[in-house]
C-alpha positions in Angstrom: -0.2 0.0 0.1 1.4 3.4 -1.0 0.9 6.0 1.6 0.4 9.5 0.2 1.8 12.4 2.0 -0.9 14.8 3.5 -0.8 18.5 2.0 -1.9 21.4 4.1 -2.6 24.7 2.2 -3.4 28.1 2.9 -7.0 28.9 1.6 -6.0 31.8 0.1 -3.9 29.7 -2.3 -7.0 27.8 -3.6 -7.3 27.8 -7.1 -11.0 26.4 -7.7 -13.3 25.0 -5.1 -15.7 22.1 -5.7 -18.1 22.4 -8.5 -18.9 20.3 -11.9 -17.4 22.0 -15.0 -18.8 20.7 -18.2 -17.5 23.4 -20.6 -14.4 25.4 -21.1 -13.6 28.1 -18.4 -11.2 29.9 -16.1 -11.5 28.3 -12.6 -13.7 30.0 -9.8 -13.6 30.2 -6.1 -16.7 31.1 -4.3 -18.2 31.7 -7.8 -15.8 34.5 -8.8 -12.9 33.9 -11.1 -9.6 33.0 -9.2 -6.5 34.9 -10.0 -3.6 34.7 -7.5 -1.3 37.7 -7.0 2.0 36.1 -6.9 4.0 39.4 -6.3 7.1 40.1 -8.1 9.5 37.6 -7.3 9.9 34.0 -8.5 7.5 31.5 -7.0 8.0 27.8 -7.1 5.6 25.1 -6.0 3.3 22.4 -6.5 -0.5 22.7 -7.7 -2.3 19.9 -6.3 -5.4 18.6 -8.0 -8.0 16.5 -6.3 -10.3 15.1 -8.8 -13.7 14.0 -7.3 -15.5 13.0 -10.4 -14.7 12.6 -13.7 -17.1 11.6 -16.8 -15.6 9.4 -19.4 -18.8 7.5 -20.4 -18.7 8.4 -24.4 -14.9 7.7 -24.4 -14.3 10.9 -26.5 -14.0 13.4 -23.2 -10.9 15.2 -22.5 -10.4 17.7 -20.1 -6.7 20.0 -19.9 -6.3 21.8 -16.9 -4.2 24.6 -18.1 -1.6 26.8 -15.6 -1.6 30.1 -17.2 0.3 33.1 -16.0 0.4 37.0 -17.0 1.3 40.6 -16.2 -2.2 41.1 -16.6 -4.4 41.4 -13.3 -7.4 40.4 -15.5 -5.7 38.0 -17.8 -6.6 40.3 -20.7 -3.7 39.7 -22.5 0.0 38.6 -22.4 -1.2 34.9 -21.4 1.1 32.1 -21.0 0.5 28.2 -20.5 3.3 27.3 -18.6 2.0 23.8 -17.4 -0.9 21.4 -18.1 -2.6 18.4 -16.8 -4.5 16.2 -19.6 -7.7 13.9 -18.1 -10.2 12.0 -19.4 -10.8 9.2 -21.9 -8.2 7.2 -23.2 -6.8 7.8 -26.6 -8.6 11.3 -27.3 -6.1 13.2 -29.2 -5.7 17.0 -29.3 -3.1 17.9 -31.9 0.0 15.8 -31.4 -0.9 14.8 -27.8 -2.7 11.6 -27.4 -3.8 10.3 -23.9 -2.1 6.9 -23.4 -4.2 3.5 -23.4 -5.9 4.0 -20.1 -8.5 6.8 -18.6 -7.3 9.6 -16.4 -10.0 10.0 -13.8 -10.3 10.2 -10.2 -7.4 10.9 -7.7 -4.8 13.1 -6.7 -2.5 14.8 -9.1 0.5 17.2 -8.5 1.5 19.8 -11.2 5.1 21.2 -10.8 4.9 25.1 -11.1 6.8 28.3 -11.7 5.9 31.7 -12.6 9.5 32.0 -14.7 9.1 31.8 -18.2 12.7 32.4 -19.0 15.7 33.0 -17.0 14.8 35.9 -14.7 11.4 36.6 -16.4 8.6 36.3 -14.0 5.0 36.7 -14.4 2.8 38.0 -11.5 -0.4 36.7 -12.1 -1.5 32.9 -11.7 -4.9 30.9 -12.8 -6.2 28.0 -13.8 -8.1 27.3 -17.1 -9.7 24.1 -18.1 -10.4 23.5 -21.9 -13.1 20.7 -22.4 -13.9 18.6 -25.4 -15.8 15.5 -26.6 -19.2 14.5 -25.5 -19.4 16.1 -22.2 -22.6 15.8 -20.1 -21.7 16.1 -16.5 -18.2 17.2 -16.7 -15.3 17.0 -14.3 -15.4 18.2 -10.8 -12.0 19.0 -8.6 -10.5 21.4 -5.9 -7.2 23.0 -6.8 -4.5 24.6 -4.2 -1.2 26.0 -4.8 1.6 24.6 -2.5 4.5 27.1 -2.6 8.1 25.9 -2.2 9.7 29.3 -1.4 
């Protein structure tokens, strides 16, 4: 049996609270789009995604959770997607990326993260954006939190 370490978090660093997503959208906390102000320095950490429900009934559902950073506090422009986690039905394709031969479903996923896009170039703001494709009826439900290392 594998024992997963418990992760504590600061609620102010929550990137998404519980609630189903069935269409592409920026993640929310308390019904409001969540954008974290990371400050002007380098931030390194993990984004912990706890998936409690995910629909793969049609075998074509794909959920891409993108980690986005920007200099814009509203994400109006200058958006960089620096990491992503692809979940859903096995074999779904997006461009040259194909999920393996096993559905990616319920469980805990950890995405390593930094707000640096090039040496010494950091972006101040962070959000998660979920791109959903396929025959989705109910969608995906997850909670996401940033765990800073520095």
